[in-house]
DOVEXMAR-21287 format. One record per residue (C-alpha): residue number from 0; residue in three letters; x, y, z. Coordinates in steps of 0.001 Angstrom, whole numbers, plus 500000, padded with zeros to 6 digits. Each point is the difference from the previous one (the first is absolute). Layout:
<nodes>
 num residu      x      y      z
 NUM    ala      X      Y      Z
...
</nodes>
This chain:
<nodes>
 num residu      x      y      z
   0    met 548413 726551 911528
   1    lys 498968 497339 502522
   2    val 496348 501013 499642
   3    asn 500327 499968 496208
   4    leu 501610 496569 499972
   5    lys 497336 498572 502300
   6    thr 497334 501526 497762
   7    ile 501536 498406 496908
   8    ile 500197 496629 501751
   9    met 496366 500215 501131
  10    val 498552 500841 496589
  11    leu 502217 497491 498187
  12    ala 498707 497320 502384
  13    leu 496401 500938 499174
  14    ser 500680 500077 496249
  15    ser 501826 496653 500225
  16    leu 496878 498398 501463
  17    val 498110 501347 497005
  18    glu 502640 498875 497482
  19    gly 500037 496495 501467
  20    leu 496224 499631 499868
  21    phe 499668 501749 496621
  22    ser 502600 497776 498313
  23    phe 498188 496906 501308
  24    ile 496393 500761 499141
  25    thr 500300 502089 496818
  26    pro 501120 497210 497599
  27    phe 497144 497797 501257
  28    tyr 497560 502914 499797
  29    leu 500925 500871 496408
  30    ala 499845 496315 499039
  31    ser 496543 499765 501628
  32    arg 498906 502776 497638
  33    gly 500896 497773 497056
  34    ile 503212 501829 499107
  35    ser 502634 497671 498484
  36    phe 503557 499544 501336
  37    phe 501367 501850 496990
  38    asn 497610 502927 500475
  39    ile 500791 500162 503719
  40    gly 503643 500314 498994
  41    leu 499034 502635 497451
  42    ile 498244 502067 502675
  43    phe 503113 499920 502179
  44    ser 502240 500851 497009
  45    ile 497963 503007 498868
  46    ser 500033 501339 503541
  47    ala 503758 499459 500226
  48    leu 500490 501944 496753
  49    ile 498313 503080 501485
  50    met 502128 499770 503136
  51    val 503337 499879 498169
  52    leu 500064 503646 498961
  53    leu 498213 501324 503077
  54    arg 502443 498588 502565
  55    val 502929 502065 498751
  56    phe 497836 503122 499952
  57    phe 498826 499333 503544
  58    gly 503585 499677 501216
  59    ala 501121 503221 498294
  60    tyr 496872 501858 501145
  61    thr 500559 499151 503659
  62    asp 503670 501037 499793
  63    val 498675 503533 499482
  64    lys 496514 500109 501521
  65    gly 500386 497675 502984
  66    arg 498918 496398 500541
  67    lys 497221 500080 502620
  68    thr 496978 500967 497880
  69    leu 500726 497553 497190
  70    phe 500813 497216 502477
  71    ala 496674 500557 501777
  72    ser 498182 500099 496663
  73    ser 501259 496506 499156
  74    phe 497833 498545 502771
  75    leu 496990 502082 498951
  76    ala 500308 498734 496398
  77    gln 499889 496398 501202
  78    thr 497095 500776 502311
  79    ile 497948 501196 497032
  80    ser 501147 497094 497805
  81    asn 499009 497370 502563
  82    met 496575 501608 500381
  83    phe 499373 499562 496256
  84    phe 501452 496475 499631
  85    pro 496736 498209 500961
  86    phe 498372 501581 496927
  87    ile 502352 498411 497445
  88    tyr 498266 497831 497422
  89    ser 502393 499987 497039
  90    val 503537 500734 498837
  91    phe 498977 503544 499100
  92    asp 498685 500645 503514
  93    ala 503087 498489 501598
  94    ile 502679 501971 498130
  95    pro 499312 503550 501340
  96    ile 499339 498751 503531
  97    lys 503195 497916 500018
  98    ile 501941 502988 498607
  99    leu 498793 502122 502922
 100    tyr 501026 497296 502478
 101    asp 503431 499641 498412
 102    leu 500350 503781 499948
 103    gly 499819 499913 503788
 104    ser 502470 497119 500224
 105    ser 502352 501673 497534
 106    val 500098 503281 501918
 107    arg 500547 498238 503307
 108    ile 502766 497782 498644
 109    ser 501663 502920 498226
 110    leu 500182 502019 503231
 111    arg 500281 497334 502687
 112    ser 503729 499232 499845
 113    thr 501007 503648 499564
 114    met 497839 501202 502895
 115    ile 501407 497303 502274
 116    phe 503546 500934 498955
 117    glu 499373 503693 500704
 118    asn 498626 499246 503462
 119    ala 502518 497295 500962
 120    arg 503127 500706 497954
 121    glu 502499 498702 502574
 122    thr 498142 496771 500719
 123    tyr 498557 499396 496522
 124    his 501830 496669 499525
 125    arg 498113 498553 502952
 126    val 496735 501921 499781
 127    ile 499174 499270 496353
 128    ala 500336 496242 500525
 129    trp 497997 500158 503235
 130    ile 497163 501966 498404
 131    ser 499981 497682 496970
 132    gly 499755 497079 502421
 133    met 497120 501650 501815
 134    glu 498142 500546 496721
 135    his 500324 496380 498945
 136    leu 499086 498814 503501
 137    ala 496782 502035 499781
 138    met 499280 498499 496568
 139    ala 500697 496509 501355
 140    cys 497609 500473 502909
 141    ile 497154 501197 497770
 142    asn 500640 497168 497516
 143    phe 499535 497400 502739
 144    phe 496472 501349 500530
 145    ala 499292 501141 496430
 146    ala 497783 497033 499117
 147    ser 497985 500460 503208
 148    ile 499668 503745 499400
 149    leu 498824 499340 496455
 150    ser 497521 497386 501190
 151    phe 498608 502304 502698
 152    leu 499989 503345 498176
 153    thr 499687 498735 496393
 154    phe 501794 501871 497224
 155    gly 498074 503251 500474
 156    gly 500472 500161 503762
 157    ser 503699 499165 499670
 158    tyr 500601 502964 497703
 159    ile 498099 502356 502342
 160    phe 502106 498700 502909
 161    met 503183 500771 498034
 162    ala 498694 503471 499144
 163    thr 499470 500690 503701
 164    leu 503600 499075 500864
 165    gln 501388 502206 497214
 166    leu 497813 502920 501098
 167    ala 501417 499665 503515
 168    ala 503555 500079 498583
 169    phe 499161 503131 497969
 170    leu 498785 501837 503116
 171    val 503025 498952 502071
 172    val 502464 501410 497436
 173    leu 497982 503160 499487
 174    leu 499650 500775 503710
 175    ile 503286 498765 501529
 176    tyr 502847 499978 497460
 177    lys 502172 503138 499992
 178    glu 501644 500975 496702
 179    lys 503778 499726 500373
 180    asn 501178 501487 496707
 181    lys 499706 503691 499226
 182    ile 497290 500440 497396
 183    gln 501263 502065 497085
 184    lys 496681 501510 498926
 185    ser 501634 502366 497541
 186    ser 501694 497195 498086
 187    lys 498508 498586 496828
 188    ile 499967 496368 499004
 189    ser 501876 499584 496722
 190    leu 498753 496992 498054
 191    lys 503249 499991 498024
 192    asp 502069 499721 503185
 193    thr 497531 497626 501598
 194    tyr 500296 497400 497242
 195    ser 503672 500524 499249
 196    leu 502137 496901 500498
 197    asn 502888 501865 501590
 198    leu 501081 497381 502524
 199    lys 503179 498606 501493
 200    arg 501429 496883 498334
 201    asn 499024 497783 502909
 202    met 496425 501254 499880
 203    trp 499824 498886 496361
 204    val 501241 496557 501000
 205    leu 497445 499804 502805
 206    met 497302 501068 497528
 207    phe 500654 497097 497624
 208    thr 500675 497472 502756
 209    ser 496797 500816 501869
 210    ala 498034 499942 496730
 211    phe 500918 496421 499081
 212    ser 499803 498814 503594
 213    ala 496616 501662 500516
 214    ile 498346 498495 496945
 215    gly 501509 496599 500851
 216    val 498504 500082 503475
 217    arg 496683 501603 498972
 218    leu 499168 497162 497628
 219    ser 499418 497659 502928
 220    his 498709 502588 502479
 221    gly 497110 502470 499887
 222    phe 496736 498719 498519
 223    ala 501649 496775 498761
 224    glu 500906 498716 503476
 225    pro 496547 499092 501409
 226    leu 498817 498783 496596
 227    phe 503102 497772 499690
 228    trp 499296 498105 503230
 229    glu 496369 499549 499032
 230    gly 500626 499148 496338
 231    lys 502962 497637 500318
 232    phe 499462 498368 503398
 233    ala 496215 500523 500488
 234    leu 500449 501520 503458
 235    ser 496996 501550 501728
 236    lys 499857 503735 500681
 237    gly 500715 499317 503677
 238    gln 503091 497968 499095
 239    ile 501116 502650 497518
 240    gly 499636 502671 502679
 241    leu 502186 497897 502293
 242    val 502693 499550 497339
 243    ile 500025 503698 499107
 244    gly 500069 500908 503688
 245    leu 503013 497736 500541
 246    his 501556 501544 496888
 247    arg 499663 503476 501521
 248    leu 501281 498718 503332
 249    ser 503023 498386 498348
 250    leu 501027 503477 498874
 251    ala 498914 501992 503051
 252    ile 501932 498130 502703
 253    pro 503329 499786 498097
 254    leu 499734 503748 499252
 255    phe 500138 500719 503724
 256    val 503212 497963 500141
 257    thr 501628 501522 496916
 258    gly 499136 503433 501385
 259    thr 502363 499437 502908
 260    leu 502728 498567 497768
 261    met 499864 502194 496902
 262    his 502391 502685 501294
 263    arg 502615 497281 500574
 264    leu 499701 498493 496518
 265    asp 501515 500966 496671
 266    val 496735 501306 498531
 267    lys 501130 499515 496400
 268    lys 500884 496327 500544
 269    ala 496809 499441 501988
 270    tyr 497874 501400 497149
 271    ala 501793 497909 497371
 272    leu 499658 496820 502080
 273    ser 496300 500564 500673
 274    asn 499241 500335 496280
 275    leu 501883 496779 499277
 276    ile 498059 498142 502700
 277    leu 496713 501261 498562
 278    thr 501084 498792 496557
 279    ile 500666 496481 501230
 280    leu 496898 499577 502167
 281    leu 497555 501490 497495
 282    thr 501338 497716 497265
 283    val 499787 496923 502242
 284    met 496315 500788 500704
 285    gly 499301 499481 496300
 286    phe 500922 496300 500238
 287    ile 498067 498982 503122
 288    asp 496631 498266 499719
 289    asn 499558 498936 503647
 290    val 498274 502606 502168
 291    tyr 501764 498779 503166
 292    ile 503353 500755 498368
 293    ala 498848 503114 498148
 294    val 498837 501889 503100
 295    pro 503311 499705 501948
 296    ile 502042 500926 496897
 297    trp 497697 502955 499403
 298    leu 500565 501253 503545
 299    leu 503788 499725 499696
 300    his 500252 502570 497186
 301    asp 499184 502851 502391
 302    ile 501801 498647 503049
 303    phe 503338 499916 498180
 304    gly 499309 502333 497063
 305    gly 497355 502682 500446
 306    ser 500895 500807 503607
 307    ile 503478 501037 498832
 308    gln 499087 501466 496618
 309    ile 497395 502454 501284
 310    pro 502067 501927 502576
 311    ser 503309 499750 498100
 312    gly 498409 501286 496782
 313    gln 498392 502941 501770
 314    ile 503239 500836 501828
 315    leu 501993 499997 496743
 316    thr 497374 502232 498404
 317    gln 500095 502572 502798
 318    leu 503807 499965 500122
 319    asn 500211 500808 496276
 320    ala 497156 502560 499897
 321    arg 500748 503743 500103
 322    asp 498671 501968 502982
 323    arg 498499 502842 497958
 324    ser 498085 497627 497738
 325    arg 499580 496943 502224
 326    gly 496311 499531 499224
 327    lys 500602 500280 496248
 328    asp 503107 497763 499984
 329    thr 498490 497188 502045
 330    asn 496958 499882 497727
 331    thr 501875 500470 496738
 332    ile 501864 496733 500521
 333    gln 496594 498367 500208
 334    leu 499074 501460 496591
 335    phe 501466 497211 497878
 336    ser 498899 497472 502592
 337    gly 496490 501369 499654
 338    val 500084 499926 496205
 339    val 501158 496389 499986
 340    gly 497681 499175 502884
 341    ile 496992 501052 497957
 342    ile 500182 496752 498086
 343    ala 500371 497853 503147
 344    pro 496278 499560 500815
 345    ser 499035 499411 496352
 346    leu 502955 497649 499508
 347    ala 499054 498129 503182
 348    gly 496419 499676 498776
 349    ala 501214 498684 496642
 350    leu 502518 497573 501532
 351    ile 497568 498425 502468
 352    thr 497549 499281 497191
 353    ile 502775 497871 498446
 354    asn 501566 498462 503106
 355    trp 500134 501098 503639
 356    asn 503697 499113 500243
 357    leu 501023 502591 497421
 358    ile 499491 502963 502348
 359    phe 502834 498604 502132
 360    ile 502343 498828 497244
 361    val 499753 503252 498036
 362    gly 500080 501998 503235
 363    gly 503184 498285 501152
 364    phe 501704 500665 496671
 365    leu 499155 503727 500091
 366    thr 501214 500292 503590
 367    phe 503278 498412 498916
 368    ile 500416 502663 497281
 369    gly 499565 502675 502655
 370    ser 502593 498344 502240
 371    leu 502491 499844 497133
 372    ile 499585 503703 499190
 373    phe 500649 500978 503607
 374    tyr 503038 497724 500358
 375    leu 501614 501275 496818
 376    phe 499359 503738 500166
 377    tyr 499432 501269 503572
 378    lys 503042 501861 501328
</nodes>
């Protein structure tokens, strides 16, 4: 289990470097190809639509067939996607290549928490926060140098560099990770059972809470984040890289702290409080027009919100999931979140064409709805 956990940590660190660089350069790259903000959002939304149904299937499939092969394949999918990204010239080119990239991300995200739980069940409270912190620290580090990397390698070279890192992660999983679960080769995957919504009450509550919270946060994150700092405050790419790097760092370092404290906290209260903090700080961002005030407020939302929400939400999910269908359960609660999240990129693209502030005001309101659902119905 120690070897498996170290393997997971290693490949997640490599993929986090890719995610950090990809999220920085891709919006600028697509814009450089003459693709509008709305169409960029549309590309992300179409890709998200495909991922919604696949994530639940992936979780159920690995409950029966094992997790290693599919987990390794997630890095290979992103390797191939990054190799083709330099050849995008239009929306129609971008959609299939972005779908392949998101397919890799979706598989990895759908298996990551469950695989960590299975290899560190007794220390999961601490380990999941620590690994999340490590991921965001890796993304922060690459964001600090993202503008320099882009300047040196250009768009094409940057995507080849990312493909190389993902290929290395694929080989590490394939050669080192040892399958922990018994693979039930004789079992068949029932689509009816896979997409059934037979869940515990609390899992239903977490499904709706995470859905509203996710779309609220996604409006101001993802492709909209670098474009926001450029569009509203006219920051250079170097300055934007610095802000995004600090943003990642503001989540990474507190996650290391919350990892040591989470087992001492009331996880339910911690999750509720973190969603409320996110509501307040996202809404406040919508009324700030001074960059020197906006940046510190922006960093606070993860220090006091995200760093608590991420580990507490994952802990509550694992505590309410059933052992025999853990992969399916943990991904099923993301089903509604995924359905609602499909509109997030397109909605963000539409909102920023009206007013940059709306992605925060609308996002804060939706996060509040999620907080209210959790407070009223979680038992």
